[in-house]
Structure formats: C-alpha cells, structure tokens
C-alpha positions as CSV (number, residue, x, y, z in Angstrom):
1,M,51.5,64.7,121.8
2,S,51.0,65.9,118.3
3,Q,48.0,63.4,117.9
4,H,46.7,64.4,121.0
5,F,47.4,68.2,119.6
6,T,45.4,67.4,116.4
7,S,42.4,65.5,118.2
8,I,42.1,69.0,120.4
9,L,41.5,70.8,116.9
10,F,39.3,68.2,115.6
11,A,37.3,68.7,118.4
12,F,37.4,72.3,118.4
13,S,36.1,72.2,114.7
14,S,33.5,70.0,115.5
15,A,32.2,72.2,118.3
16,L,31.8,75.1,115.3
17,S,30.1,72.7,112.9
18,W,27.4,75.4,112.3
19,L,29.9,77.9,110.8
20,P,31.5,77.4,107.2
21,P,34.2,74.9,107.3
22,A,36.4,77.4,105.4
23,L,35.5,79.9,108.1
24,V,36.1,77.6,111.2
25,S,39.8,76.3,109.6
26,I,40.6,80.1,109.4
27,L,39.6,80.9,113.0
28,M,41.1,77.7,113.9
29,L,44.6,79.0,112.4
30,V,44.5,82.4,114.1
31,I,43.6,80.9,117.3
32,V,46.8,78.4,117.4
33,G,49.2,81.3,116.1
34,L,48.2,83.5,118.5
35,T,48.4,81.4,121.3
36,A,51.4,80.1,120.0
37,F,53.3,83.4,119.5
38,Y,52.3,84.7,122.9
39,A,53.6,81.3,124.4
40,G,57.0,81.9,122.9
41,H,56.7,85.7,124.1
42,G,56.0,84.3,127.5
43,A,58.9,81.6,127.6
44,S,61.5,84.4,126.2
45,A,60.4,86.6,129.2
46,L,61.1,84.2,131.6
47,I,64.5,83.2,130.5
48,L,65.2,86.9,130.4
49,R,64.9,86.8,134.5
50,I,67.5,84.6,134.6
51,P,69.9,85.6,137.3
52,G,72.9,88.2,136.4
53,T,75.7,85.4,136.1
54,R,78.2,85.2,133.2
55,S,76.4,82.6,131.3
56,G,73.1,84.0,132.2
57,A,74.1,87.3,130.9
58,M,75.2,85.5,127.5
59,I,71.8,83.5,127.4
60,R,69.8,86.7,128.0
61,N,71.6,88.9,125.4
62,T,71.1,85.8,122.8
63,V,67.3,85.5,123.7
64,S,67.0,89.1,123.5
65,A,68.4,89.3,120.0
66,L,66.5,86.2,118.9
67,R,63.4,87.1,120.7
68,R,60.9,88.0,117.5
69,P,62.4,85.6,115.2
70,M,61.8,82.6,117.6
71,Q,58.4,83.7,118.2
72,I,57.8,83.6,114.6
73,M,59.3,80.1,114.0
74,V,57.5,78.8,116.7
75,T,54.0,80.3,115.4
76,L,54.7,79.2,112.0
77,L,55.7,75.4,113.1
78,T,52.3,75.3,115.4
79,L,50.3,76.7,112.2
80,L,52.1,73.7,110.0
81,A,51.3,70.9,112.5
82,A,47.8,72.4,112.8
83,L,47.2,72.5,108.9
84,P,46.0,68.7,108.7
85,A,43.2,69.5,111.0
86,A,41.7,72.5,108.8
87,T,39.3,70.3,106.7
88,G,38.1,73.7,105.7
89,F,40.5,74.1,102.7
90,S,40.6,72.2,99.7
91,Y,44.2,69.9,98.9
92,E,45.4,72.7,96.7
93,Q,44.6,75.6,99.1
94,E,46.2,73.5,102.0
95,Q,49.4,72.9,99.8
96,D,49.4,76.4,99.0
97,L,49.4,77.5,102.7
98,R,51.9,75.0,103.4
99,L,54.3,76.1,101.0
100,F,53.7,79.7,102.1
101,F,54.4,78.9,105.8
102,F,57.5,77.0,104.5
103,F,58.6,80.3,102.9
104,L,58.1,82.4,105.7
105,L,59.9,79.9,108.2
106,I,63.2,79.6,105.7
107,L,63.3,83.2,105.9
108,V,62.8,83.6,109.6
109,L,65.4,80.7,110.1
110,G,68.1,82.5,107.7
111,F,67.5,85.8,109.5
112,S,68.1,83.8,112.6
113,I,71.2,82.6,111.5
114,I,72.4,86.1,110.5
115,T,71.6,87.5,113.7
116,M,73.6,84.5,115.7
117,F,76.5,84.9,113.6
118,R,76.3,88.6,114.3
119,L,76.0,88.2,118.1
120,M,78.6,85.9,118.1
121,S,81.2,88.2,116.2
122,E,80.2,91.1,118.1
123,A,80.7,89.0,121.5
124,Y,84.5,88.5,120.4
125,L,84.8,91.9,119.2
126,N,83.7,93.2,122.0
127,R,86.0,91.2,124.1
128,L,88.9,92.1,122.0
129,A,88.1,96.1,122.7
130,R,88.4,95.4,126.1
131,L,92.2,94.5,125.5
132,D,94.8,97.0,124.9
133,Y,95.6,96.2,121.2
134,A,97.7,99.3,120.4
135,D,100.8,97.2,119.9
136,D,98.8,93.8,119.3
137,I,99.1,92.9,115.6
138,M,97.4,89.9,116.3
139,A,94.4,91.1,118.2
140,R,93.7,93.6,115.1
141,A,94.4,90.6,112.9
142,H,91.8,88.8,114.3
143,Q,89.4,91.8,114.4
144,T,89.8,92.4,110.9
145,Q,89.3,88.9,109.9
146,I,86.0,88.7,112.0
147,K,84.7,91.9,110.5
148,V,85.5,91.2,106.8
149,L,84.4,87.5,106.8
150,R,81.1,88.4,108.9
151,R,80.1,90.6,106.2
152,L,80.9,87.8,103.6
153,G,79.3,85.4,105.7
154,E,75.9,87.3,106.1
155,I,75.7,88.0,102.1
156,L,76.4,84.2,101.2
157,I,73.8,83.3,104.0
158,G,71.5,85.8,102.9
159,L,71.7,84.5,99.0
160,V,71.5,81.0,100.0
161,T,68.4,81.9,102.1
162,V,66.6,83.6,99.4
163,A,67.6,80.9,97.0
164,S,66.2,78.3,99.2
165,A,62.8,80.2,99.7
166,L,62.1,80.6,95.9
167,M,63.3,77.2,95.0
168,L,60.0,75.9,96.8
169,F,58.1,77.2,94.3
170,P,57.9,74.9,90.9
171,S,57.9,77.9,88.8
172,V,60.6,79.5,90.0
173,K,62.8,76.5,90.6
174,Q,62.4,75.7,87.0
175,Y,63.2,79.2,85.8
176,G,66.0,79.2,88.1
177,V,67.4,76.0,87.1
178,S,67.2,77.2,83.4
179,L,69.0,80.4,84.2
180,F,72.0,78.5,85.8
181,A,72.2,76.1,83.4
182,S,72.1,78.4,80.5
183,A,75.3,79.8,78.8
184,G,74.0,82.5,76.6
185,A,74.3,86.3,76.2
186,A,72.0,87.0,79.1
187,S,73.9,85.0,81.9
188,L,77.2,86.6,80.1
189,I,75.9,90.2,80.7
190,V,74.9,89.5,84.2
191,G,78.5,88.2,84.6
192,L,79.8,91.3,83.1
193,S,77.7,93.7,84.9
194,A,78.6,92.2,88.4
195,R,82.6,92.3,87.6
196,G,83.1,94.9,89.7
197,L,81.1,93.4,92.6
198,L,82.8,89.9,92.4
199,T,86.1,91.6,92.1
200,N,85.7,93.6,95.6
201,L,84.0,90.3,97.1
202,I,87.1,88.5,96.2
203,A,89.5,91.3,97.2
204,G,87.7,91.2,100.7
205,V,88.3,87.5,101.2
206,Q,92.2,88.1,100.1
207,I,92.5,90.7,102.5
208,A,91.1,89.1,105.3
209,I,93.6,86.2,104.6
210,T,96.6,87.9,103.4
211,Q,95.9,90.9,105.7
212,P,97.9,93.9,103.9
213,I,95.9,96.2,106.0
214,R,94.0,95.6,109.5
215,M,91.6,97.7,111.5
216,E,93.4,100.7,113.1
217,D,96.3,100.5,110.7
218,L,97.7,103.9,110.0
219,V,98.1,104.1,105.9
220,V,99.4,106.8,103.5
221,I,96.8,107.4,100.5
222,N,97.1,110.6,98.4
223,G,99.4,112.2,100.8
224,D,97.0,111.8,103.7
225,W,97.7,110.1,106.8
226,C,94.5,107.9,107.4
227,W,93.3,105.1,110.0
228,V,91.7,102.2,109.0
229,E,88.2,102.6,110.4
230,E,86.1,100.5,108.9
231,I,86.4,97.5,106.4
232,T,83.1,96.3,104.7
233,A,83.0,93.4,101.8
234,T,83.4,96.1,99.0
235,Y,84.9,99.2,100.4
236,V,87.1,100.4,103.0
237,V,86.3,103.4,105.4
238,L,89.5,105.5,106.0
239,R,89.7,108.2,108.8
240,V,92.0,111.2,108.2
241,W,93.5,113.1,111.1
242,D,91.4,116.1,110.4
243,W,87.8,114.0,110.5
244,R,87.7,113.3,106.8
245,R,87.0,110.1,105.5
246,H,88.3,108.4,102.6
247,I,86.2,105.6,101.0
248,V,88.3,103.4,98.8
249,P,87.0,100.0,97.0
250,I,88.6,97.3,98.9
251,S,90.6,96.0,95.7
252,Y,92.7,99.3,95.9
253,F,94.7,97.9,98.4
254,L,95.4,94.6,96.1
255,E,96.0,96.8,93.3
256,N,98.1,99.9,94.4
257,R,100.9,100.7,96.3
258,F,100.2,102.2,99.5
259,E,102.4,102.9,102.7
260,N,101.3,101.1,106.0
261,W,103.2,102.4,109.0
262,T,101.8,99.8,111.2
263,H,101.9,96.6,109.3
264,N,104.1,94.6,111.7
265,S,104.4,96.8,114.7
266,A,102.7,100.1,115.9
267,A,106.0,101.8,117.3
268,I,107.6,104.1,114.8
269,T,111.0,106.3,114.5
270,G,110.3,110.0,114.1
271,V,112.8,112.3,112.3
272,V,113.5,116.1,113.4
273,F,115.9,118.1,111.2
274,L,117.4,121.5,112.9
275,W,119.1,123.7,110.7
276,L,122.2,125.3,112.8
277,D,125.2,127.7,112.0
278,Y,128.5,126.1,111.6
279,D,129.7,127.4,114.9
280,A,127.3,125.3,116.9
281,P,129.2,122.9,119.3
282,M,127.6,119.5,118.3
283,D,128.7,117.6,121.3
284,E,127.2,119.9,123.6
285,I,124.1,120.3,121.5
286,R,123.9,116.2,121.1
287,D,124.2,116.2,125.1
288,M,121.3,118.8,125.2
289,L,119.3,116.8,122.7
290,R,119.7,113.9,124.7
291,D,118.4,115.2,127.7
292,I,115.2,116.8,126.0
293,V,114.2,113.4,124.5
294,R,114.8,111.6,127.8
295,S,112.6,114.2,129.5
296,C,109.7,113.6,127.3
297,P,106.9,110.8,128.3
298,L,106.1,110.0,124.6
299,W,109.9,108.7,124.0
300,D,109.6,104.8,124.5
301,G,113.2,104.7,125.7
302,K,114.6,102.5,122.4
303,V,115.5,104.5,119.9
304,F,117.7,108.1,120.1
305,D,120.5,109.8,118.0
306,A,121.6,113.1,116.5
307,Q,124.0,113.6,113.8
308,V,125.0,116.2,110.8
309,S,122.9,114.8,107.9
310,D,123.6,117.6,105.6
311,C,125.2,121.3,104.8
312,T,124.7,123.9,102.5
313,D,126.8,127.3,102.0
314,Q,124.9,128.8,104.9
315,A,124.1,126.1,107.9
316,M,124.1,122.4,108.7
317,S,121.4,120.0,108.8
318,V,121.0,118.1,112.2
319,R,119.0,115.0,112.0
320,V,117.5,113.9,115.5
321,I,115.5,110.5,115.5
322,A,113.5,109.0,118.2
323,S,110.8,106.2,118.6
324,A,107.6,106.4,120.1
325,R,104.7,104.0,120.8
326,N,102.4,104.6,117.4
327,A,102.5,107.4,115.1
328,M,100.2,109.9,116.8
329,Q,102.6,109.7,120.0
330,S,105.5,110.1,117.3
331,W,104.2,113.3,116.0
332,D,103.5,115.2,119.4
333,L,106.9,113.6,120.5
334,R,108.8,115.2,117.0
335,C,107.1,118.6,118.1
336,D,107.9,118.5,121.4
337,I,111.4,117.9,120.5
338,R,111.7,120.9,118.0
339,E,109.8,123.2,120.6
340,K,112.2,122.5,123.6
341,A,115.1,122.2,121.2
342,I,114.6,126.0,119.8
343,A,114.1,127.1,123.2
344,R,117.4,125.9,124.7
345,I,119.5,126.4,121.8
346,R,118.3,130.4,121.9
347,K,119.1,130.3,125.4
348,D,122.3,128.3,125.8
349,F,124.0,128.4,122.3
350,P,122.7,131.3,120.3
351,Q,125.6,131.3,118.4
352,A,124.3,127.9,116.8
353,L,121.5,129.6,115.2
354,P,121.8,129.9,111.5
355,R,122.7,133.3,110.2
356,R,123.8,134.5,106.7
357,R,127.5,135.7,106.0
358,V,128.6,138.7,103.6
359,A,131.9,139.4,102.9
360,F,133.2,142.6,101.4
361,V,135.9,142.5,99.0
362,S,138.3,145.0,96.8
363,P,137.4,144.3,93.1
364,E,141.2,145.4,92.1
365,T,142.9,143.3,94.6
366,G,140.4,140.8,96.0
367,E,141.3,141.4,99.5
368,K,138.7,141.5,102.2
369,L,137.8,145.3,103.0
370,D,137.6,146.1,107.0
371,M,134.2,147.8,107.4
372,A,135.4,149.5,110.6
373,D,137.5,151.8,108.5
374,P,135.8,155.0,107.8
375,D,137.6,155.0,104.3
376,T,136.2,151.8,103.3
377,M,132.7,153.2,104.2
378,L,133.1,156.0,101.2
379,S,131.6,155.3,98.0
380,P,134.1,155.5,95.3
381,P,134.3,159.1,93.6
382,V,131.6,160.1,91.0
383,H,132.6,162.2,88.2
384,R,129.9,164.8,87.4
385,P,130.0,167.9,84.6
386,P,130.3,170.9,86.0
387,P,127.4,173.3,85.9
388,G,126.5,174.9,82.6
389,S,128.7,172.5,80.6
390,Y,127.2,170.7,77.6
391,M,125.3,168.0,78.1
392,G,124.0,167.0,74.8
393,P,121.6,168.0,72.2
394,G,118.4,169.2,73.5
395,S,119.8,170.3,76.5
396,V,119.1,173.7,78.4
397,S,122.7,175.1,78.0
398,D,122.9,173.9,74.5
399,S,119.5,176.0,73.8
400,R,121.0,179.1,75.9
401,K,123.7,179.0,73.5
402,K,121.7,179.5,70.8
C-alpha cells in the first residue's frame, strides 16, 4: 500500500514537472497534509455518531478529547510517508524536515498520552462522585491517590516528552548528555534551587501512599476548621467554613503536627457544656437532655451521655456528649442541643439556672444576718461633730473665733 501511495505521489510530481522541483515538493506536501487532516476529521466525525450506548458514550468522549491531537498525528505520519517522494529537496533539507516532523509527532504523542491519562482518571473520579462517600474512607483514599498521582504522572510524562523531542537534535543531545554527566557547580546550583520543588514532589508521593490527609478530610490548621479541597503535586488547598482558602505546601503535612478529624471515620462526637445551679435536679435534667437528643434528626443514635464534669463556687458544669455522622452535622447538633436545653430549663427547671449568692454576716459574731429584720437593714450610727464645733486649723468656725 505504501508503494502505491508513493507511486501516486511520483505521478503527481511528474505531472507538474514544468514547475520548479522545490515548489512541486512543497505543493505536494501541503496537499497531502490537508487531505490527511480532513480525512482524520471526517473519520472522527463518523465515530462521534455512534449510538448512545454506554460503550458508545465512552468511545465518543475519548474521540472528542483526542480529536485534534489524532488529526495532527495522522497528518504528520502521512507527511513522513510522503517525504521520500519530495525529490525537490536536498538530502540535508529532507533530513531536517524529517527531524522536525518527528519532533512534532513526539510532542503530540506526549500530549495525547497526558490527555488520555487525564480522561481515564476523570472517568474514575466521576464514578466515585456518584457514590455517597461521606463515610467511605476507601473511596476518599482512592480519590486522593488518583488526583495526586495523576498530577505527578502528567509532570513526569511532560518531562519525558520534551526530553525525548529535544534529544532528536544532535547539538541538544550532546549538550544534555554533557550536562547530566557533569558534576560541577552548575548542577549543584540547579539542584539546590530546585530543592523546594523536589521536596514537595516527593512529599506528594508520600501523601498519596501514606495518606495522612485525603480529599474532603476535616483538618484544623492555625485554629481554623478546613476541608481538603484540592491536592496538587506541590501544594494543598484548604477550604475554611467561611469560604476562605489556605494554600499550604504539601510538605507541611509531613513536617508539622495537625488535627485530622476524619482520618479513620467521618463520624464524630460533639460536646456541649451547660452551667447549672447546685439546686438543679440532675436525674430529671439528664432525662430531659436524653429526650432532646433523641428528637434531633442529626443524632446518629450511637453515643449520648450527660455528666457533671466540673464545679466552681457558684455553679456546676454538665457535659453532654452526642455523636453525629460528620463534623458539620455535629456542629449543628450541638447548637440545637444548646437552644432546646436552655428553653426547657427556663420553662421546667428555673431553679437550675445559675445564680450568684451573697450572705451578710455580723462582723462581731460572724452570724448570718436576717435581711428581713428592719433593724439589720439600718446602717450603724455615724458620729458627726455638732454644728459650730472646731474642725481643725483653717476651718470656718476657727476663723470666726479669731
């Protein structure tokens, strides 16, 4: 078939022998390239018309994502096959064109591999997104691994593609070999300058394998509750509850302590503290709190308890614990418990509300004074000098005497 294709090209060149040979070769390559490009466009259009079955949808998505790279690859391969028939070029010109076409072919091939790799990972992530993985640690672990390793794979494929394309040229190849073979100051400076990038790249691999954090994990950074929104090859994007974003180097999670509230499970136990008076009937209040928690739809039905955890000279602290499915539901559950408990205590147990007590005692005997007795309500007598008496030097009465 290749011989038939070459013979057609030679016949085309013979038909235009009255033109300059170089112009005939250029015209031939242009026509062959355009024909191959539009032929690939037509073939991809036919594939996109496959009926909408599940396998057909997958094929259509793949062809739609790789449509333009495949057209360029078909065009380059056709030009490489037609290049021997371009007799209007010298040997050096033909070799230069061949190297240029191979250079473009390697770049397009690397781009196609990255696109295909991204398409496959997105299909897997979309499949996970259709599942309810709020409590599924395994699903979030797969999501983290796919996203981190995909970015690392894209970087690696990109570097290999560019290096392979540049190694086609002898001058660049010789320079690259000498650069990698040298152990002088230049390589040391490059290594030191890229230390931060290499550290984060290696940390990304460790994060994907060990997984101290996963996608949508709830972590505490600098006192803020944050959700892991995105994990890249070098940094992590954390979403705060008020929609702020923390951009943290990925190596931070290997070198510093942090809290991960959803590492093993998304379920969490919330704590509510109530300060009550010593006259509070704890048995009745405990039953009231149990009824309140059971009536809350956010309670997962696993953990509940109410105990006196602390006391001061004025009140006692009652600790209420209740579990929820995740941290956000735990926050709403605790707020709901506080609101309902305060309302019920004010209505049913007003004596349980915290109060401040003051006792009046006699300074002479130390006995408690009865504030209902009118005699105790009077202040002790105050001895004042009579009018006109001497009140000291410079007083008005002293000046009158003088």
